[in-house]
Every structure is written in structure tokens, then in C-alpha cells.
KOLZA-599030 format. One line per field, with one value per residue (C-alpha): residue number from 1; residue in three letters; chain; x, y, z. Coordinates in nm, 2 decimals, always signed. Layout:
BEGIN
resi NUM:...
resn Ala:...
chain A:...
xx X:...
yy Y:...
zz Z:...
# end
This chain:
BEGIN
resi 1:2:3:4:5:6:7:8:9:10:11:12:13:14:15:16:17:18:19:20:21:22:23:24:25:26:27:28:29:30:31:32:33:34:35:36:37:38:39:40:41:42:43:44:45:46:47:48:49:50:51:52:53:54:55:56:57:58:59:60:61:62:63:64:65:66:67:68:69:70:71:72:73:74:75:76:77:78:79:80:81:82:83:84:85:86:87:88:89:90:91:92:93:94:95:96:97:98:99:100:101:102:103:104:105:106:107:108:109:110:111:112:113:114:115:116:117:118:119:120:121:122:123:124:125:126:127:128:129:130:131:132:133:134:135:136:137:138:139:140:141:142:143:144:145:146:147:148:149:150:151:152:153:154:155:156:157:158:159:160:161:162:163:164:165:166:167:168:169:170:171:172:173:174:175:176:177:178:179:180:181:182:183:184:185:186:187:188:189:190:191:192:193:194:195:196:197:198:199:200:201:202:203:204:205:206:207:208:209:210:211:212:213:214:215:216:217:218:219:220:221:222:223:224:225:226:227:228:229:230:231:232:233:234:235:236:237:238:239:240:241:242:243:244:245:246:247:248:249:250:251:252:253:254:255:256:257:258:259:260:261:262:263:264:265:266:267:268:269:270:271:272:273:274:275:276:277:278:279:280:281:282:283:284:285:286:287:288:289:290:291:292:293:294:295:296:297:298:299:300:301:302:303:304:305:306:307:308:309:310:311:312:313:314:315:316:317:318:319:320:321:322:323:324:325:326:327:328:329:330:331:332:333:334:335:336:337:338:339:340:341:342:343:344:345:346:347:348:349:350:351:352:353:354:355:356:357:358:359:360:361:362:363:364:365:366:367:368:369:370:371
resn Met:Asn:Met:Lys:Asn:Ser:Ser:Glu:Asn:His:Leu:Gly:Met:Ala:Lys:Lys:Val:Ala:Ser:Lys:Gly:Tyr:Arg:Asn:Val:Arg:Ser:Gly:Val:Ile:Glu:Ser:Gln:Asn:Leu:Asp:Pro:Leu:Phe:Gly:Gln:Ser:Arg:Ala:Phe:Ala:Leu:Glu:Gly:Asn:Leu:Val:Asn:Pro:Gln:Val:Arg:Lys:Tyr:Leu:Asp:Gln:Val:Arg:Arg:Gln:Ala:Leu:Cys:Thr:Leu:Gly:Ala:Asp:Pro:Thr:Tyr:Thr:Thr:His:Lys:Ile:Glu:Lys:Arg:Asn:His:Asp:Thr:Ser:Leu:Tyr:Asp:Asp:Glu:Pro:Leu:Leu:Asp:Gln:Ser:Leu:Ala:Tyr:Phe:Asn:Lys:Asn:Cys:Gln:Ser:Trp:Leu:Lys:Trp:Phe:Arg:Glu:Leu:Glu:Gly:Gln:Ala:His:Glu:Gly:Ser:Phe:Ser:Leu:Pro:Asp:Tyr:Thr:Pro:Glu:Thr:Leu:Asp:Leu:Leu:Met:Phe:Tyr:Phe:Lys:Asn:Phe:Leu:Gln:Ala:Gln:His:Ile:Leu:Lys:Glu:Asn:Glu:Asp:Glu:Gly:Gly:Leu:Gln:Leu:Leu:Asn:Ile:Leu:Asn:Ile:Leu:Glu:Pro:Leu:His:Ile:Asp:Thr:Gln:Asp:Glu:Thr:Leu:Glu:Met:Asp:Asp:Glu:Trp:Ala:Cys:Ser:Leu:Ala:Glu:Gln:Leu:Lys:Ser:Lys:Arg:Gly:Lys:Thr:Val:Arg:Ser:Leu:Asp:Asp:Leu:Arg:Arg:Phe:Ile:Ser:Lys:Pro:Ala:Pro:Leu:Pro:Ser:Asn:Phe:Asn:Ser:Trp:His:Tyr:Tyr:Ile:Thr:Thr:Thr:Glu:Pro:Thr:Asn:Ala:Leu:Leu:Arg:Thr:Leu:Ser:Pro:Glu:Gln:Val:Phe:Arg:Leu:Ala:Ser:Tyr:Leu:Asn:Gln:Trp:Leu:Gly:Asp:Ile:Ser:Lys:Gly:Lys:His:Val:Glu:Lys:Leu:Ser:Gln:Trp:Thr:Leu:Phe:Ile:Leu:Val:Tyr:Leu:Asp:Gly:Lys:Leu:Pro:Ser:Pro:Glu:Val:Ser:Val:Leu:Arg:Asp:Leu:Gly:Lys:Lys:Ala:Arg:Ser:Leu:Lys:Leu:Lys:Lys:Thr:Gly:Leu:Gln:Ser:Asn:Asp:Asp:Thr:Lys:Phe:Leu:His:Val:Pro:Arg:Asp:Met:Asp:Gly:Pro:Gln:Thr:Leu:Ile:Glu:Pro:Leu:Thr:Ala:Leu:Asp:Leu:Val:Met:Val:Val:Val:Ala:Phe:Lys:Tyr:Gly:Gln:Arg:Asp:Leu:Ile:Glu:Trp:Ser:Asn:Glu:Thr:Glu:Ala:Gln:Leu:Ser
chain A:A:A:A:A:A:A:A:A:A:A:A:A:A:A:A:A:A:A:A:A:A:A:A:A:A:A:A:A:A:A:A:A:A:A:A:A:A:A:A:A:A:A:A:A:A:A:A:A:A:A:A:A:A:A:A:A:A:A:A:A:A:A:A:A:A:A:A:A:A:A:A:A:A:A:A:A:A:A:A:A:A:A:A:A:A:A:A:A:A:A:A:A:A:A:A:A:A:A:A:A:A:A:A:A:A:A:A:A:A:A:A:A:A:A:A:A:A:A:A:A:A:A:A:A:A:A:A:A:A:A:A:A:A:A:A:A:A:A:A:A:A:A:A:A:A:A:A:A:A:A:A:A:A:A:A:A:A:A:A:A:A:A:A:A:A:A:A:A:A:A:A:A:A:A:A:A:A:A:A:A:A:A:A:A:A:A:A:A:A:A:A:A:A:A:A:A:A:A:A:A:A:A:A:A:A:A:A:A:A:A:A:A:A:A:A:A:A:A:A:A:A:A:A:A:A:A:A:A:A:A:A:A:A:A:A:A:A:A:A:A:A:A:A:A:A:A:A:A:A:A:A:A:A:A:A:A:A:A:A:A:A:A:A:A:A:A:A:A:A:A:A:A:A:A:A:A:A:A:A:A:A:A:A:A:A:A:A:A:A:A:A:A:A:A:A:A:A:A:A:A:A:A:A:A:A:A:A:A:A:A:A:A:A:A:A:A:A:A:A:A:A:A:A:A:A:A:A:A:A:A:A:A:A:A:A:A:A:A:A:A:A:A:A:A:A:A:A:A:A:A:A:A:A:A:A:A:A:A:A:A:A:A:A:A:A:A:A:A:A:A
xx +7.85:+7.52:+7.45:+7.79:+7.73:+7.39:+7.53:+7.80:+7.53:+7.33:+7.62:+7.73:+7.38:+7.39:+7.70:+7.57:+7.23:+7.38:+7.61:+7.30:+7.11:+7.39:+7.37:+6.99:+7.06:+7.29:+7.00:+6.75:+6.76:+7.06:+7.15:+7.33:+7.71:+7.74:+7.91:+7.68:+7.65:+7.67:+7.92:+8.13:+8.13:+7.97:+7.72:+7.90:+7.60:+7.34:+7.01:+6.76:+6.62:+6.39:+6.67:+6.78:+6.66:+6.42:+6.57:+6.91:+6.77:+6.60:+6.91:+7.13:+6.87:+6.88:+7.26:+7.24:+6.98:+7.20:+7.49:+7.29:+7.17:+7.54:+7.62:+7.32:+7.17:+6.80:+6.75:+6.46:+6.71:+6.73:+6.92:+6.75:+6.81:+6.93:+6.66:+6.77:+6.85:+6.64:+6.95:+7.31:+7.54:+7.87:+7.89:+8.05:+7.84:+7.55:+7.64:+7.83:+8.18:+8.24:+8.55:+8.81:+8.78:+8.40:+8.42:+8.68:+8.43:+8.14:+8.36:+8.48:+8.20:+8.04:+8.37:+8.45:+8.11:+8.18:+8.53:+8.37:+8.11:+8.38:+8.56:+8.22:+8.18:+8.53:+8.48:+8.16:+8.28:+8.30:+8.26:+8.49:+8.50:+8.75:+8.99:+9.02:+9.39:+9.55:+9.90:+10.05:+9.88:+9.96:+10.33:+10.32:+10.14:+10.40:+10.68:+10.52:+10.48:+10.85:+10.92:+10.67:+10.85:+11.19:+11.06:+10.92:+11.27:+11.15:+11.51:+11.46:+11.15:+11.31:+11.35:+11.00:+10.85:+10.63:+10.93:+11.13:+10.84:+10.83:+11.20:+11.16:+10.89:+11.12:+11.39:+11.14:+11.04:+11.41:+11.44:+11.11:+11.17:+10.93:+11.06:+10.78:+10.60:+10.26:+10.33:+9.96:+9.93:+10.00:+10.04:+9.74:+9.90:+9.59:+9.60:+9.98:+9.95:+9.67:+9.88:+10.18:+9.98:+9.83:+10.18:+10.29:+10.02:+10.03:+9.91:+10.19:+10.44:+10.32:+10.46:+10.79:+10.80:+10.66:+10.38:+10.29:+10.27:+10.06:+9.81:+9.82:+9.72:+9.46:+9.27:+9.21:+9.20:+8.86:+8.73:+8.69:+8.35:+8.34:+8.43:+8.77:+8.89:+8.78:+8.96:+9.28:+9.23:+9.18:+9.46:+9.70:+9.56:+9.56:+9.21:+9.18:+8.90:+8.97:+8.92:+8.61:+8.44:+8.45:+8.23:+7.86:+7.64:+7.56:+7.93:+8.00:+7.72:+7.85:+8.18:+8.01:+7.84:+8.18:+8.31:+8.11:+8.37:+8.68:+8.64:+8.74:+9.07:+9.13:+9.06:+9.31:+9.58:+9.56:+9.61:+9.51:+9.62:+9.47:+9.14:+9.10:+9.15:+8.92:+8.66:+8.69:+8.65:+8.36:+8.17:+8.25:+8.11:+7.81:+7.47:+7.31:+6.96:+6.92:+6.60:+6.53:+6.68:+7.02:+7.00:+6.95:+7.28:+7.45:+7.30:+7.46:+7.79:+7.75:+7.67:+7.98:+8.20:+8.04:+8.10:+8.46:+8.51:+8.36:+8.59:+8.88:+8.77:+9.03:+9.31:+9.58:+9.72:+10.00:+9.98:+9.94:+9.87:+9.53:+9.42:+9.27:+9.44:+9.32:+9.37:+9.66:+9.44:+9.21:+9.26:+9.27:+8.93:+8.92:+8.78:+9.06:+9.00:+9.15:+9.27:+9.00:+8.99:+8.79:+8.56:+8.50:+8.41:+8.17:+7.98:+7.96:+7.84:+7.59:+7.46:+7.42:+7.40:+7.17:+6.97:+7.10:+7.19:+7.11:+7.43:+7.64:+7.45:+7.68:+7.43:+7.35:+6.99:+7.10:+7.35:+7.07:+6.85:+7.12:+7.23
yy +15.88:+15.93:+15.55:+15.48:+15.72:+15.57:+15.22:+15.33:+15.50:+15.18:+14.97:+15.21:+15.20:+14.82:+14.80:+15.05:+14.88:+14.53:+14.62:+14.72:+14.42:+14.19:+14.31:+14.25:+13.90:+13.82:+13.90:+13.70:+13.51:+13.30:+13.29:+13.02:+13.06:+12.75:+12.78:+12.87:+12.55:+12.75:+13.02:+12.85:+13.15:+13.24:+13.53:+13.86:+14.06:+13.98:+14.03:+13.94:+14.18:+14.48:+14.74:+14.61:+14.83:+14.63:+14.80:+14.67:+14.31:+14.36:+14.50:+14.21:+13.97:+14.11:+14.09:+13.72:+13.65:+13.81:+13.60:+13.28:+13.36:+13.41:+13.07:+12.91:+12.81:+12.83:+13.18:+13.05:+12.83:+12.93:+12.79:+12.71:+12.90:+12.72:+12.73:+12.86:+12.58:+12.57:+12.54:+12.65:+12.35:+12.26:+12.09:+11.79:+11.75:+11.55:+11.30:+11.39:+11.25:+11.00:+11.01:+10.77:+10.54:+10.52:+10.45:+10.17:+10.03:+10.03:+9.86:+9.58:+9.52:+9.23:+9.04:+9.10:+8.95:+8.64:+8.61:+8.64:+8.37:+8.13:+8.18:+8.12:+7.79:+7.67:+7.78:+7.59:+7.26:+6.97:+7.00:+7.07:+6.92:+6.95:+6.64:+6.40:+6.33:+6.02:+6.06:+5.88:+6.09:+6.41:+6.33:+6.24:+6.56:+6.77:+6.59:+6.68:+7.03:+7.05:+6.95:+7.21:+7.49:+7.38:+7.39:+7.75:+7.88:+8.06:+8.16:+8.44:+8.56:+8.59:+8.97:+9.02:+8.89:+8.64:+8.49:+8.46:+8.27:+8.02:+7.98:+7.90:+7.64:+7.48:+7.45:+7.29:+7.04:+6.95:+6.65:+6.50:+6.20:+5.94:+5.59:+5.49:+5.73:+5.67:+5.75:+5.77:+6.07:+6.42:+6.75:+6.97:+7.30:+7.49:+7.35:+7.41:+7.77:+7.83:+7.67:+7.88:+8.20:+8.10:+8.02:+8.37:+8.52:+8.62:+8.28:+8.11:+8.27:+8.02:+7.72:+7.63:+7.25:+6.96:+6.91:+7.27:+7.24:+6.92:+7.11:+7.41:+7.19:+6.97:+7.26:+7.55:+7.89:+8.02:+8.28:+8.64:+8.75:+9.13:+9.41:+9.50:+9.14:+9.06:+9.37:+9.25:+8.90:+8.98:+9.23:+8.96:+8.65:+8.54:+8.43:+8.07:+7.85:+7.61:+7.90:+8.05:+7.71:+7.69:+8.00:+7.99:+8.19:+8.42:+8.48:+8.56:+8.81:+8.97:+9.02:+9.17:+9.42:+9.51:+9.58:+9.90:+10.04:+9.85:+9.98:+10.32:+10.17:+10.03:+10.38:+10.53:+10.28:+10.09:+9.71:+9.72:+9.38:+9.18:+9.37:+9.35:+8.97:+8.93:+9.13:+8.89:+8.58:+8.73:+8.81:+8.47:+8.29:+8.53:+8.36:+8.45:+8.45:+8.70:+8.86:+9.22:+9.36:+9.20:+9.31:+9.66:+9.63:+9.52:+9.82:+10.04:+9.86:+9.92:+10.29:+10.32:+10.17:+10.40:+10.70:+10.61:+10.54:+10.88:+11.06:+10.89:+10.99:+11.19:+11.06:+10.83:+10.54:+10.30:+10.10:+9.75:+9.62:+9.78:+9.53:+9.19:+8.87:+8.51:+8.34:+8.09:+7.81:+7.85:+7.78:+8.09:+8.15:+8.10:+8.45:+8.70:+9.04:+9.38:+9.46:+9.55:+9.68:+9.57:+9.87:+9.76:+9.41:+9.53:+9.74:+9.46:+9.20:+9.42:+9.56:+9.23:+8.95:+9.15:+9.36:+9.71:+9.81:+10.18:+10.20:+10.17:+10.44:+10.75:+11.04:+11.35:+11.24:+10.90:+11.07:+11.30:+11.00:+10.80:+11.09
zz +5.18:+5.35:+5.32:+5.47:+5.76:+5.81:+5.83:+6.07:+6.29:+6.29:+6.38:+6.65:+6.78:+6.77:+6.97:+7.23:+7.27:+7.26:+7.55:+7.76:+7.63:+7.74:+8.09:+8.07:+7.94:+8.23:+8.47:+8.28:+7.94:+7.85:+7.48:+7.30:+7.27:+7.04:+6.71:+6.42:+6.21:+5.88:+5.96:+6.22:+6.46:+6.79:+6.80:+6.86:+6.99:+7.26:+7.07:+7.34:+7.59:+7.58:+7.54:+7.20:+6.92:+6.69:+6.39:+6.48:+6.49:+6.16:+6.00:+6.12:+6.01:+5.66:+5.66:+5.76:+5.49:+5.23:+5.34:+5.33:+4.98:+4.88:+5.02:+4.85:+5.18:+5.28:+5.41:+5.64:+5.83:+6.19:+6.49:+6.82:+7.14:+7.45:+7.72:+8.06:+8.31:+8.62:+8.84:+8.83:+8.76:+8.60:+8.27:+8.45:+8.76:+8.63:+8.91:+9.22:+9.24:+9.52:+9.74:+9.61:+9.92:+9.89:+9.51:+9.60:+9.85:+9.60:+9.34:+9.57:+9.82:+9.63:+9.59:+9.96:+10.05:+9.84:+10.00:+10.35:+10.28:+10.16:+10.50:+10.68:+10.49:+10.60:+10.96:+11.00:+10.84:+11.09:+11.46:+11.76:+12.11:+12.39:+12.38:+12.66:+12.70:+12.85:+13.00:+12.71:+12.44:+12.64:+12.64:+12.27:+12.20:+12.39:+12.20:+11.87:+12.00:+12.07:+11.71:+11.60:+11.79:+11.66:+11.31:+11.36:+11.43:+11.74:+11.82:+11.56:+11.75:+12.10:+12.07:+12.22:+12.54:+12.37:+12.18:+12.50:+12.67:+12.38:+12.40:+12.77:+12.69:+12.43:+12.70:+12.93:+12.66:+12.57:+12.81:+12.68:+12.46:+12.32:+12.25:+12.02:+11.79:+11.62:+11.26:+11.20:+11.42:+11.28:+11.46:+11.40:+11.30:+11.40:+11.75:+11.78:+11.67:+11.92:+12.20:+12.11:+12.12:+12.46:+12.60:+12.50:+12.71:+13.08:+13.18:+12.99:+13.24:+13.50:+13.31:+13.46:+13.43:+13.23:+13.48:+13.45:+13.08:+13.11:+13.33:+13.09:+12.79:+12.98:+13.14:+12.91:+13.08:+13.16:+12.92:+13.02:+13.16:+13.11:+12.87:+13.02:+13.06:+12.71:+12.57:+12.74:+12.62:+12.25:+12.24:+12.37:+12.21:+11.85:+11.74:+11.59:+11.48:+11.77:+12.01:+11.85:+11.83:+12.21:+12.24:+12.26:+12.02:+12.31:+12.38:+12.01:+12.00:+12.32:+12.15:+11.85:+12.07:+12.22:+11.87:+11.87:+12.10:+11.98:+11.62:+11.76:+11.87:+11.52:+11.37:+11.61:+11.53:+11.86:+11.86:+11.49:+11.38:+11.67:+11.68:+11.31:+11.30:+11.60:+11.41:+11.12:+11.34:+11.54:+11.22:+11.07:+11.38:+11.44:+11.40:+11.07:+11.21:+11.49:+11.65:+11.58:+11.90:+11.82:+11.46:+11.60:+11.79:+11.47:+11.29:+11.55:+11.48:+11.11:+11.17:+11.38:+11.11:+10.85:+11.06:+11.12:+10.74:+10.64:+10.88:+10.70:+10.35:+10.16:+10.39:+10.25:+10.45:+10.35:+10.67:+10.54:+10.90:+10.87:+10.60:+10.70:+10.59:+10.57:+10.90:+10.89:+11.01:+10.71:+10.34:+10.12:+9.95:+9.58:+9.54:+9.48:+9.64:+9.68:+10.03:+10.29:+10.64:+10.94:+10.89:+10.53:+10.64:+10.92:+10.67:+10.41:+10.66:+10.84:+10.51:+10.31:+10.57:+10.81:+10.56:+10.65:+10.29:+10.35:+10.55:+10.23:+10.04:+10.01:+9.97:+10.16:+10.20:+10.35:+10.58:+10.71:+10.78:+10.96:+11.18
# end
């Protein structure tokens, strides 16, 4: 009876002291809560700390040794304590998780770059010069253009203003007939698409006769000269290879500098399709070797695209018009890619083509350096 009471007193003391010791543990030492490899249980009492009675630890150690001997195990076997971590952290946060859209970018940026370089190669093949039309070739060209419009079924497009203008052009071309056709000549679809887009613009409204159309084709409209006129032009005109090849490298770079402000319109959903495709063409025709001051301008462009993308993280968008597509006057690259936006392409090109790779590092430290 006395031994029983003594044991109960010891155990009672162990529980009481362990309770205090556990509070002490929480403020300092962290003990292992792993399963004991021999007994398959976690430790029931906190045994570390100055408030735990040494006699309790000694008693429990004797109980453990006796149990080990009963099992036929080595009584000197001990388990290791887990050292306290130097910082508070989750079991699953060894690496910070990226936002889904940023992880998507990291996964696809190399294939997007390869896709872009294939488009660059196509765009720079051959050369382009303004044609010198004779009256005969001009009439033949207009006749072929009439057939082109008829094949496009523009009657289905006459619900908008541009479609109505093309329908008017088709009516103007109706009386035009050519007795002899040169079967060796073929309509350049790229040129025809470009002409159709120009005729849908404000300038196309001035065409009211065959002579007007001849002048329209022979004398291309002068290009814009300032920011506002360029903004109106690109939001009403489809970009084509034929058009971009008429621009000087200086004009292309000027448009690239304007993109710094136009990207904001894309992010707001204004003129998304036109501005996105113009962004693609401008980057394709932008000189690959630029002096430092011009690279600095492109870096600012990349920072703007990065900032707009980070503002969109966590937001879902199902608007397919925000994705770029292969221009219809180019062959589709062999590289298959996941959809990308103009913002994605700006960051890829500025980062890899112009050596600003820190713009696509998604860390707090990088963010602080860029801000």
C-alpha cells in the first residue's frame, strides 16, 4: 500500500510539474512530437525545462528501461531531440508559392520566345518597295481586288461601318471589266487585306469613283507624325507586314516608346485587339541592336508591362480577345504555344532580346529593386 501510494504521489507530481514544464517549453525549448520508433506513441509529458523534478525524469527513465528489457531491446537506445528552428515557418513553405498566372508565365516564356523568333524570321525575309503602277496594271489590280472582295463575302460584314464602306467600294468596282487577264499574275492576299483595312478607315470614305480608288492605291496616305495621330491610326488600322516594312527603324522605335502608354489601354480593355496586334508587329520589326539610351526606354516598357501584370495576378479573365494570334499575312510558326497576351510578349522580348532578365524574376527583393 505504501509503495502504491508512493507511486501515485510520484505520478501526481510528474503531472503537476510536467504541466508547468510544458509552459516553460513553449517559451523556449521545442521537444520532438514524433512517434517513438519502438513504442509507436508520442511523448505524453514535457520533460525539458528547469521546473521538472529530476526524480520524475529518473523514475520515467527506469520505467522505459524496464519496458525495453521486456521487449528485448537495447536499453541504451535513445531517440534524438529535434532542434529548435531559427525561424517560424510552415511545414510546406520551403519555397514561396507563385501566383498561378506568374507560374504560367515561367512555364511558357521560353516557348513564347521561340515562337516570336520564328515570326521575326518570316517578317524579315525578302524586301519590300512601293510598286510603280501603270494604268493597265492598276486596272488589272483593281479587277483582282473586286474578285477578292466578292470571295470574302463582305455582305455578311455590312453591319458595321467598315463593312458598309467595303460594300460601297465593291459597288464602285462593279462596272470594271478586263478583256484579257494575265494568268501568271496572282493577287497578293497580304496586299489585298491591307488595302481593305485602309479602305475601311476614315480616308476610305473619300473614295467615290474608280478614279478616286486609283489615286487611293497609287498614293498611300502619309503616316502619322505625333502621339495622338498615331494612337488614332493604330486603333483604326490593321497592322500588316506590307505596312510595317514602309516604316524606318526610327519610326518603329518611336512606336515602341508610345507603347509605354498604350499598354495601359490594353490592361483597361480599350482597343485590346488592335493594340495587342500592333504591339506584336512593333516588337517583330524593332531593331535588335539598340544603343543604351534606347534600351533604357525598352526597360521602362518592360517595367510597365510587369507592373500591369502584377496588378492582374489572382484575377481570372476568359476574354479570348486579349490573347495574341498569328497575323493572317504570316505562316503559323512550327512552335506550338499556350495563349499569351501583349503584356507577356513585351516582358519576354525585353527580358531575353534586350538583356533585362531581372524583370521576370518574381521575388520581393527584385520587386524592391525595381520600384
